[in-house]
C-alpha positions as CSV (number, residue, x, y, z in Angstrom):
1,M,99.7,99.9,78.7
2,Q,100.6,98.7,75.2
3,R,103.9,100.7,75.4
4,I,105.1,98.9,78.6
5,T,104.3,95.5,77.2
6,E,106.3,96.3,74.1
7,L,109.2,97.6,76.3
8,C,109.3,94.4,78.3
9,G,109.8,92.4,75.1
10,S,112.5,94.7,73.7
11,Q,114.4,94.9,77.0
12,F,114.6,91.2,77.6
13,G,114.6,89.8,74.0
14,T,111.3,88.1,74.5
15,S,108.0,89.1,75.9
16,L,107.7,88.3,79.6
17,V,104.1,89.3,79.6
18,Y,101.8,86.4,79.0
19,L,98.5,87.8,80.4
20,A,97.7,91.4,81.2
21,L,95.4,91.9,84.2
22,V,93.4,95.1,83.8
23,D,91.6,96.8,86.6
24,G,88.1,97.6,85.4
25,N,85.4,96.3,83.2
26,Q,86.8,97.1,79.8
27,L,89.9,95.9,78.0
28,P,92.3,98.4,76.3
29,G,92.8,96.4,73.1
30,L,96.2,95.0,73.8
31,E,97.9,92.6,71.4
32,M,98.0,89.8,74.0
33,D,95.8,87.8,76.2
34,S,94.2,90.1,78.8
35,E,91.5,89.9,81.5
36,A,89.4,92.7,82.9
37,I,88.9,92.4,86.6
38,V,86.3,94.7,88.3
39,K,87.8,96.0,91.6
40,G,91.0,94.3,90.5
41,D,93.2,96.2,93.0
42,S,91.3,94.4,95.8
43,K,91.4,91.0,94.1
44,S,94.9,90.9,92.7
45,M,98.2,91.7,94.4
46,S,99.8,92.5,91.0
47,I,97.1,95.0,90.1
48,A,97.3,96.6,93.6
49,A,101.1,96.9,93.3
50,A,100.9,98.4,89.8
51,S,98.3,100.9,91.0
52,I,100.5,102.0,93.8
53,L,103.5,102.4,91.5
54,A,101.4,104.4,89.0
55,K,100.1,106.7,91.7
56,V,103.5,107.3,93.2
57,T,105.0,108.0,89.7
58,R,102.1,110.4,89.0
59,D,102.6,112.2,92.3
60,R,106.4,112.6,91.6
61,I,105.7,114.0,88.1
62,M,102.9,116.4,88.9
63,P,105.0,119.2,90.5
64,E,107.0,119.5,87.3
65,I,103.8,119.5,85.2
66,D,102.4,122.2,87.5
67,K,105.3,124.5,86.7
68,V,104.5,124.2,83.0
69,Y,100.7,124.3,83.4
70,P,99.9,126.2,86.7
71,Q,96.4,127.1,85.5
72,Y,95.3,123.4,86.1
73,G,96.1,123.5,89.8
């Protein structure tokens, strides 16, 4: 999470991230204002969209990882 917030700042010359909404009850220790929201994917469209993107990305990456580590199924 920290990496993507830093990437946003470096790509656009300034940080576009003003508040990080985090799904869950604990904050990851970001260097910005952040808010933990329990069941955030059902309360925030932004969190829900980020969750979908993360899962689709994971599902696209997993076949390649499976080739390297087939023992993990």
